[in-house]
FIZALUM-94455 format. One line per 8 residues: number of its first residue (from 1); their letters; for each residue x, y, z of N, C-alpha, C. Coordinates in nm, 2 decimals. Example, Ala and Ser with C-alpha at 12.3 -4.5 7.8 and 13.67 -1.06 7.14 Angstrom:
REM residues 2
1) AS) 1.32/-0.57/0.78/1.23/-0.45/0.78/1.32/-0.33/0.78  1.28/-0.22/0.71/1.37/-0.11/0.71/1.29/0.00/0.79
//
This chain:
REM residues 204
1) MVSFKRAP) -1.86/-1.55/1.61/-1.80/-1.42/1.63/-1.68/-1.52/1.50  -1.53/-1.42/1.47/-1.46/-1.48/1.44/-1.32/-1.51/1.55  -1.25/-1.62/1.59/-1.23/-1.65/1.66/-1.06/-1.59/1.60  -0.94/-1.60/1.54/-0.83/-1.58/1.48/-0.84/-1.40/1.42  -0.71/-1.40/1.51/-0.67/-1.23/1.42/-0.70/-1.20/1.28  -0.66/-1.06/1.23/-0.71/-1.05/1.10/-0.58/-0.99/1.03  -0.62/-1.07/0.88/-0.46/-1.06/0.80/-0.40/-0.98/0.76  -0.22/-1.00/0.81/-0.15/-0.88/0.84/-0.15/-0.81/0.70
9) SDAQATHR) -0.17/-0.81/0.59/-0.12/-0.74/0.48/-0.23/-0.72/0.38  -0.22/-0.61/0.36/-0.34/-0.59/0.26/-0.32/-0.70/0.12  -0.22/-0.73/0.07/-0.16/-0.74/-0.01/-0.29/-0.95/-0.06  -0.30/-0.99/0.09/-0.44/-1.05/0.13/-0.57/-1.08/0.07  -0.58/-0.91/0.10/-0.75/-0.88/0.05/-0.82/-0.91/-0.05  -0.71/-0.89/-0.22/-0.69/-0.93/-0.29/-0.69/-1.08/-0.35  -0.66/-1.17/-0.31/-0.60/-1.31/-0.33/-0.72/-1.40/-0.27  -0.77/-1.44/-0.40/-0.84/-1.54/-0.43/-0.79/-1.65/-0.44
17) LAPGDAIT) -0.90/-1.73/-0.42/-0.90/-1.86/-0.36/-0.90/-2.00/-0.49  -0.77/-2.07/-0.48/-0.87/-2.14/-0.65/-0.87/-2.33/-0.57  -0.93/-2.42/-0.66/-0.89/-2.55/-0.63/-0.76/-2.57/-0.61  -0.74/-2.68/-0.47/-0.60/-2.73/-0.45/-0.57/-2.64/-0.40  -0.62/-2.50/-0.35/-0.53/-2.42/-0.24/-0.59/-2.51/-0.13  -0.57/-2.42/-0.01/-0.52/-2.57/0.10/-0.56/-2.45/0.22  -0.67/-2.42/0.33/-0.72/-2.36/0.41/-0.67/-2.33/0.59  -0.61/-2.28/0.65/-0.60/-2.30/0.80/-0.71/-2.32/0.86
25) PRELTTIG) -0.67/-2.50/0.94/-0.78/-2.52/1.02/-0.86/-2.38/1.14  -0.96/-2.43/1.19/-0.91/-2.37/1.28/-1.12/-2.34/1.37  -1.15/-2.29/1.48/-1.24/-2.28/1.55/-1.35/-2.19/1.56  -1.45/-2.21/1.47/-1.54/-2.05/1.51/-1.65/-2.09/1.57  -1.73/-1.91/1.61/-1.82/-1.95/1.69/-1.90/-1.91/1.66  -2.04/-1.96/1.66/-2.15/-1.90/1.56/-2.25/-1.80/1.65  -2.36/-1.80/1.59/-2.46/-1.71/1.69/-2.49/-1.71/1.74  -2.52/-1.86/1.75/-2.61/-1.93/1.86/-2.49/-1.98/2.03
33) SDRIRLPA) -2.41/-1.92/2.03/-2.28/-1.95/2.08/-2.17/-2.10/2.03  -2.29/-2.14/1.92/-2.14/-2.32/1.94/-1.93/-2.23/1.87  -1.90/-2.40/1.98/-1.83/-2.39/1.85/-1.82/-2.46/1.75  -1.78/-2.47/1.62/-1.76/-2.49/1.51/-1.66/-2.57/1.48  -1.54/-2.63/1.42/-1.40/-2.66/1.31/-1.49/-2.61/1.18  -1.41/-2.54/1.14/-1.35/-2.53/0.97/-1.21/-2.59/0.97  -1.21/-2.63/0.86/-1.37/-2.73/0.84/-1.42/-2.84/0.88  -1.50/-2.87/0.88/-1.55/-2.99/0.95/-1.45/-3.18/0.89
41) SDLLTHLQ) -1.44/-3.18/1.02/-1.28/-3.32/1.02/-1.36/-3.41/0.97  -1.55/-3.43/0.98/-1.55/-3.59/0.91/-1.71/-3.56/0.75  -1.70/-3.40/0.75/-1.74/-3.40/0.61/-1.71/-3.24/0.51  -1.79/-3.26/0.39/-1.72/-3.19/0.33/-1.80/-3.04/0.39  -1.74/-2.95/0.42/-1.84/-2.80/0.42/-1.86/-2.71/0.32  -1.95/-2.66/0.33/-1.99/-2.53/0.22/-1.99/-2.43/0.22  -1.95/-2.37/0.23/-1.89/-2.22/0.31/-1.91/-2.13/0.25  -2.03/-2.07/0.29/-2.12/-1.96/0.18/-2.09/-1.78/0.28
49) FRRFAACP) -1.98/-1.70/0.18/-2.02/-1.56/0.26/-2.09/-1.51/0.18  -2.18/-1.46/0.27/-2.36/-1.32/0.18/-2.30/-1.21/0.23  -2.37/-1.09/0.23/-2.37/-1.03/0.31/-2.40/-0.96/0.38  -2.50/-0.85/0.44/-2.52/-0.73/0.59/-2.62/-0.87/0.58  -2.70/-0.83/0.75/-2.77/-0.96/0.80/-2.87/-0.98/0.76  -2.94/-0.80/0.72/-3.08/-0.77/0.64/-3.16/-0.81/0.49  -3.01/-0.79/0.38/-2.99/-0.89/0.27/-3.11/-0.99/0.23  -3.20/-0.85/0.13/-3.37/-0.97/0.13/-3.28/-1.08/0.00
57) VCNVHLRS) -3.19/-1.10/-0.06/-3.19/-1.22/-0.16/-3.04/-1.31/-0.09  -3.00/-1.26/0.03/-2.94/-1.35/0.08/-3.09/-1.47/0.15  -3.07/-1.36/0.22/-3.21/-1.46/0.31/-3.31/-1.54/0.28  -3.36/-1.50/0.12/-3.41/-1.60/0.05/-3.38/-1.72/-0.02  -3.22/-1.68/-0.04/-3.13/-1.85/-0.07/-3.15/-1.90/0.02  -3.11/-1.81/0.13/-3.08/-1.93/0.30/-3.21/-2.02/0.30  -3.36/-2.00/0.26/-3.47/-2.02/0.33/-3.42/-2.15/0.22  -3.41/-2.11/0.12/-3.42/-2.26/0.01/-3.28/-2.35/0.08
65) VARRHGEI) -3.22/-2.29/0.10/-3.13/-2.37/0.18/-3.17/-2.46/0.28  -3.23/-2.43/0.36/-3.29/-2.44/0.50/-3.43/-2.56/0.35  -3.46/-2.49/0.40/-3.59/-2.67/0.33/-3.58/-2.75/0.26  -3.39/-2.72/0.24/-3.33/-2.82/0.12/-3.19/-2.91/0.16  -3.19/-2.82/0.31/-3.07/-2.93/0.43/-3.06/-3.04/0.42  -3.19/-3.14/0.45/-3.16/-3.27/0.45/-3.08/-3.38/0.32  -3.13/-3.26/0.25/-3.04/-3.35/0.12/-2.89/-3.32/0.08  -2.87/-3.18/0.20/-2.71/-3.12/0.14/-2.66/-3.22/0.29
73) VAAGIREV) -2.72/-3.21/0.38/-2.71/-3.31/0.46/-2.69/-3.47/0.42  -2.67/-3.51/0.37/-2.73/-3.63/0.30/-2.61/-3.66/0.22  -2.60/-3.60/0.17/-2.48/-3.53/0.02/-2.33/-3.59/0.14  -2.36/-3.51/0.23/-2.24/-3.52/0.30/-2.13/-3.34/0.36  -2.27/-3.32/0.37/-2.25/-3.11/0.31/-2.25/-3.05/0.42  -2.14/-2.98/0.54/-2.23/-2.90/0.63/-2.18/-2.77/0.58  -2.30/-2.72/0.64/-2.30/-2.58/0.60/-2.24/-2.48/0.66  -2.18/-2.38/0.67/-2.11/-2.26/0.77/-2.14/-2.09/0.68
81) VVFHSPVE) -2.25/-2.04/0.76/-2.23/-1.89/0.63/-2.18/-1.81/0.67  -2.14/-1.73/0.63/-2.08/-1.62/0.68/-2.13/-1.49/0.64  -2.16/-1.33/0.73/-2.21/-1.22/0.73/-2.13/-1.12/0.81  -2.12/-1.07/0.66/-2.01/-0.89/0.82/-2.08/-0.81/0.83  -2.19/-0.87/0.99/-2.28/-0.82/1.05/-2.23/-0.85/1.20  -2.34/-0.75/1.28/-2.27/-0.83/1.41/-2.35/-0.89/1.52  -2.34/-1.04/1.59/-2.46/-1.15/1.62/-2.59/-0.99/1.59  -2.61/-0.98/1.76/-2.77/-0.89/1.80/-2.79/-0.86/1.59
89) AMLPHQGG) -2.76/-0.84/1.53/-2.81/-0.74/1.41/-2.89/-0.88/1.31  -2.77/-1.02/1.26/-2.82/-1.13/1.25/-2.90/-1.24/1.37  -2.88/-1.21/1.50/-3.01/-1.32/1.53/-3.08/-1.30/1.49  -3.27/-1.24/1.46/-3.36/-1.16/1.44/-3.41/-1.25/1.28  -3.30/-1.23/1.18/-3.29/-1.29/1.08/-3.22/-1.40/1.00  -3.17/-1.46/1.05/-3.06/-1.57/1.10/-3.05/-1.67/1.18  -3.17/-1.64/1.32/-3.11/-1.76/1.41/-3.26/-1.84/1.41  -3.31/-1.85/1.35/-3.33/-1.97/1.32/-3.31/-2.11/1.23
97) LPFAVVAD) -3.19/-2.08/1.16/-3.13/-2.11/1.09/-3.13/-2.23/1.04  -3.14/-2.38/1.02/-3.07/-2.52/1.08/-2.96/-2.53/1.05  -2.88/-2.46/1.01/-2.70/-2.49/0.99/-2.63/-2.33/1.05  -2.47/-2.36/1.06/-2.39/-2.23/1.17/-2.38/-2.12/1.04  -2.44/-2.07/1.18/-2.45/-1.90/1.07/-2.34/-1.78/1.19  -2.25/-1.78/1.10/-2.12/-1.70/1.17/-2.06/-1.53/1.14  -2.07/-1.45/1.27/-2.08/-1.34/1.23/-1.93/-1.28/1.17  -1.90/-1.24/1.08/-1.74/-1.18/1.06/-1.78/-0.95/1.03
105) PDRELYTE) -1.83/-0.90/1.14/-1.81/-0.76/1.11/-1.71/-0.70/1.10  -1.56/-0.79/1.11/-1.47/-0.70/1.10/-1.38/-0.69/0.95  -1.44/-0.80/0.87/-1.49/-0.88/0.79/-1.36/-0.95/0.77  -1.26/-1.05/0.86/-1.15/-1.15/0.86/-1.14/-1.18/0.76  -1.25/-1.36/0.80/-1.26/-1.42/0.66/-1.24/-1.37/0.53  -1.28/-1.27/0.58/-1.39/-1.18/0.39/-1.22/-1.16/0.34  -1.11/-1.12/0.40/-1.03/-1.09/0.40/-0.92/-1.22/0.37  -0.96/-1.29/0.45/-0.85/-1.42/0.39/-0.89/-1.51/0.27
113) FGVESSPK) -1.04/-1.52/0.27/-1.03/-1.56/0.16/-1.05/-1.48/0.01  -1.04/-1.39/0.03/-1.04/-1.31/-0.14/-1.20/-1.23/-0.22  -1.29/-1.25/-0.08/-1.40/-1.17/-0.05/-1.42/-1.05/-0.06  -1.44/-1.04/-0.15/-1.47/-0.85/-0.19/-1.57/-0.80/-0.21  -1.61/-0.65/-0.25/-1.70/-0.56/-0.25/-1.67/-0.52/-0.42  -1.79/-0.41/-0.39/-1.76/-0.38/-0.53/-1.89/-0.29/-0.65  -1.89/-0.17/-0.68/-1.94/-0.06/-0.70/-2.10/-0.10/-0.78  -2.03/-0.26/-0.83/-2.12/-0.32/-1.00/-2.24/-0.37/-0.90
121) ANLHPRVW) -2.26/-0.49/-0.69/-2.29/-0.53/-0.67/-2.46/-0.53/-0.67  -2.46/-0.41/-0.65/-2.68/-0.43/-0.65/-2.73/-0.35/-0.81  -2.59/-0.35/-0.93/-2.68/-0.31/-1.03/-2.80/-0.48/-1.12  -2.74/-0.61/-1.11/-2.77/-0.71/-1.18/-2.90/-0.71/-1.20  -2.99/-0.71/-1.27/-3.14/-0.71/-1.23/-3.14/-0.81/-1.21  -3.12/-0.96/-1.17/-3.16/-1.03/-1.06/-3.12/-1.00/-0.91  -3.08/-0.88/-0.89/-3.06/-0.83/-0.72/-3.15/-0.65/-0.70  -3.23/-0.65/-0.78/-3.32/-0.57/-0.74/-3.43/-0.61/-0.85
129) TGPLKPQS) -3.44/-0.68/-0.91/-3.61/-0.75/-0.97/-3.63/-0.94/-0.80  -3.53/-0.95/-0.75/-3.49/-1.01/-0.66/-3.66/-1.03/-0.45  -3.62/-0.85/-0.42/-3.72/-0.89/-0.37/-3.86/-0.81/-0.37  -3.87/-0.86/-0.50/-3.96/-0.76/-0.54/-4.09/-0.89/-0.57  -4.05/-1.04/-0.51/-4.16/-1.14/-0.57/-4.13/-1.14/-0.45  -4.32/-1.21/-0.36/-4.38/-1.23/-0.31/-4.29/-1.32/-0.22  -4.21/-1.48/-0.20/-4.17/-1.45/-0.20/-4.01/-1.40/-0.07  -3.97/-1.32/-0.20/-3.95/-1.29/-0.05/-3.97/-1.14/0.07
137) WSVVAGGL) -4.12/-1.12/0.05/-4.19/-0.95/0.12/-4.22/-1.17/0.26  -4.22/-1.25/0.24/-4.22/-1.30/0.37/-4.11/-1.35/0.49  -3.96/-1.36/0.40/-3.84/-1.37/0.45/-3.82/-1.20/0.48  -3.86/-1.10/0.48/-3.76/-0.98/0.53/-3.92/-0.92/0.62  -4.08/-1.01/0.60/-4.14/-0.97/0.72/-4.06/-1.08/0.86  -4.07/-1.15/0.81/-4.04/-1.26/0.87/-3.87/-1.24/1.00  -3.75/-1.15/0.95/-3.71/-1.12/1.02/-3.75/-1.01/1.09  -3.80/-0.91/1.07/-3.91/-0.77/1.07/-3.94/-0.83/1.19
145) RAGGKLGP) -4.01/-0.91/1.20/-4.19/-0.99/1.31/-4.00/-1.00/1.48  -3.90/-1.04/1.41/-3.83/-1.14/1.55/-3.72/-1.00/1.48  -3.77/-0.89/1.53/-3.66/-0.80/1.61/-3.61/-0.71/1.47  -3.58/-0.76/1.42/-3.43/-0.72/1.31/-3.57/-0.56/1.26  -3.35/-0.54/1.16/-3.39/-0.37/1.09/-3.39/-0.41/0.98  -3.47/-0.32/0.89/-3.47/-0.33/0.76/-3.32/-0.22/0.68  -3.27/-0.28/0.58/-3.21/-0.31/0.54/-3.05/-0.31/0.68  -2.92/-0.27/0.55/-2.84/-0.23/0.61/-2.81/-0.15/0.72
153) QGESMLGL) -2.71/-0.18/0.82/-2.72/-0.07/1.02/-2.57/-0.05/1.00  -2.58/0.03/0.94/-2.40/0.04/0.93/-2.32/-0.01/0.79  -2.36/-0.19/0.74/-2.30/-0.23/0.67/-2.32/-0.18/0.55  -2.21/-0.23/0.47/-2.20/-0.18/0.35/-2.32/-0.29/0.26  -2.34/-0.19/0.18/-2.49/-0.23/0.08/-2.42/-0.32/-0.07  -2.25/-0.30/-0.10/-2.19/-0.31/-0.14/-2.08/-0.46/-0.14  -2.12/-0.57/-0.06/-2.05/-0.67/-0.04/-2.07/-0.81/-0.20  -2.00/-0.89/-0.20/-2.06/-0.96/-0.30/-2.01/-1.16/-0.23
161) PADFLIDP) -2.11/-1.19/-0.32/-2.16/-1.38/-0.20/-2.02/-1.43/-0.25  -1.93/-1.57/-0.18/-1.78/-1.68/-0.21/-1.89/-1.73/-0.18  -1.89/-1.91/-0.21/-1.91/-1.99/-0.23/-1.82/-2.06/-0.23  -1.77/-2.17/-0.13/-1.63/-2.26/-0.13/-1.67/-2.44/-0.09  -1.64/-2.52/-0.15/-1.67/-2.65/-0.11/-1.47/-2.70/-0.06  -1.47/-2.70/0.05/-1.36/-2.71/0.11/-1.37/-2.86/0.21  -1.27/-2.94/0.16/-1.27/-3.09/0.22/-1.22/-3.11/0.36  -1.21/-3.20/0.48/-1.17/-3.21/0.58/-1.07/-3.18/0.58
169) DGQVLAVH) -0.92/-3.21/0.48/-0.81/-3.19/0.51/-0.77/-2.98/0.48  -0.87/-2.96/0.49/-0.84/-2.81/0.46/-0.86/-2.76/0.28  -0.86/-2.82/0.22/-0.81/-2.89/0.04/-0.97/-2.76/-0.04  -0.94/-2.67/-0.07/-1.05/-2.62/-0.16/-1.07/-2.72/-0.27  -1.19/-2.77/-0.30/-1.29/-2.88/-0.42/-1.30/-2.73/-0.49  -1.41/-2.70/-0.44/-1.44/-2.58/-0.62/-1.46/-2.41/-0.52  -1.48/-2.33/-0.59/-1.54/-2.21/-0.57/-1.56/-2.12/-0.66  -1.68/-2.06/-0.62/-1.74/-1.95/-0.68/-1.75/-1.79/-0.60
177) YGTHANDQ) -1.67/-1.68/-0.69/-1.69/-1.61/-0.66/-1.84/-1.53/-0.74  -1.95/-1.46/-0.62/-1.98/-1.44/-0.72/-2.00/-1.23/-0.81  -2.02/-1.24/-0.94/-2.03/-1.11/-1.00/-2.13/-1.02/-0.94  -2.21/-1.07/-0.84/-2.32/-0.99/-0.78/-2.38/-0.96/-0.66  -2.46/-0.96/-0.65/-2.45/-1.05/-0.47/-2.60/-1.07/-0.50  -2.63/-1.11/-0.58/-2.74/-1.25/-0.58/-2.71/-1.34/-0.68  -2.56/-1.35/-0.73/-2.46/-1.49/-0.78/-2.41/-1.59/-0.68  -2.44/-1.64/-0.69/-2.44/-1.74/-0.63/-2.41/-1.92/-0.59
185) WPIDELLR) -2.42/-2.04/-0.60/-2.41/-2.20/-0.63/-2.60/-2.18/-0.58  -2.62/-2.21/-0.67/-2.81/-2.31/-0.66/-2.69/-2.42/-0.65  -2.83/-2.48/-0.51/-2.84/-2.62/-0.46/-2.77/-2.71/-0.53  -2.87/-2.71/-0.64/-2.83/-2.83/-0.69/-2.69/-2.83/-0.81  -2.64/-2.70/-0.80/-2.50/-2.71/-0.74/-2.42/-2.76/-0.73  -2.43/-2.71/-0.62/-2.34/-2.74/-0.49/-2.37/-2.89/-0.44  -2.46/-2.94/-0.46/-2.44/-3.06/-0.48/-2.44/-3.13/-0.62  -2.43/-3.09/-0.72/-2.32/-3.21/-0.80/-2.13/-3.13/-0.82
193) QADESTRR) -2.12/-3.09/-0.72/-1.99/-3.02/-0.72/-1.96/-3.10/-0.59  -2.03/-3.16/-0.50/-2.01/-3.30/-0.40/-2.01/-3.38/-0.44  -2.07/-3.40/-0.53/-2.10/-3.55/-0.59/-1.94/-3.57/-0.72  -1.92/-3.48/-0.75/-1.81/-3.44/-0.82/-1.69/-3.51/-0.74  -1.68/-3.43/-0.68/-1.55/-3.46/-0.59/-1.58/-3.58/-0.47  -1.62/-3.63/-0.45/-1.68/-3.77/-0.47/-1.61/-3.92/-0.56  -1.65/-3.85/-0.68/-1.63/-3.91/-0.72/-1.44/-3.91/-0.81  -1.41/-3.74/-0.78/-1.30/-3.76/-0.73/-1.17/-3.88/-0.67
201) STRD) -1.27/-3.85/-0.57/-1.16/-3.87/-0.40/-1.14/-4.03/-0.38  -1.27/-4.09/-0.50/-1.32/-4.25/-0.51/-1.16/-4.26/-0.56  -1.18/-4.25/-0.66/-1.08/-4.29/-0.83/-0.95/-4.22/-0.77  -0.86/-4.13/-0.70/-0.74/-4.12/-0.69/-0.72/-4.20/-0.54
//
């Protein structure tokens, strides 16, 4: 659950963050009931915005993040992932992930960070061909076996993903707003962004 109030104006809904912008530090509650600080106080934070809990492309991507989580931690990065679904819908699909996952069913964080929806979110070939791959079947089946539902449960299917790399002071170091539902940083790109940010801070 998100532990702060909804952004007060509609103008914020379309305001996108850029490198150099600062976020307001806060605490969030994960779907496992842990309290975490955003941003992390001693690490870079990779803040991911995903879609609905049963989203196949989201969950396949997060399994790839889980497989390489050791590399991500070794690079000094903490993962925080947000879905616009309630906790009970997320637990079967994301409850076993080895990093922080946060429910934001009212889209408060999405609004604050300028993460939007689009009627074109699902039209790119990478979106509708991804679920046809065998690796997607096992991820979807795992969520169903754990008691999850197939497809959105009242959530929008039109959400877009986004990635933010944030330093311990809350400064946005890098950002990517997806143009379709399967448009996010690959892990190699995340590691590259983190390495570049670390090199810049060392030079400064």
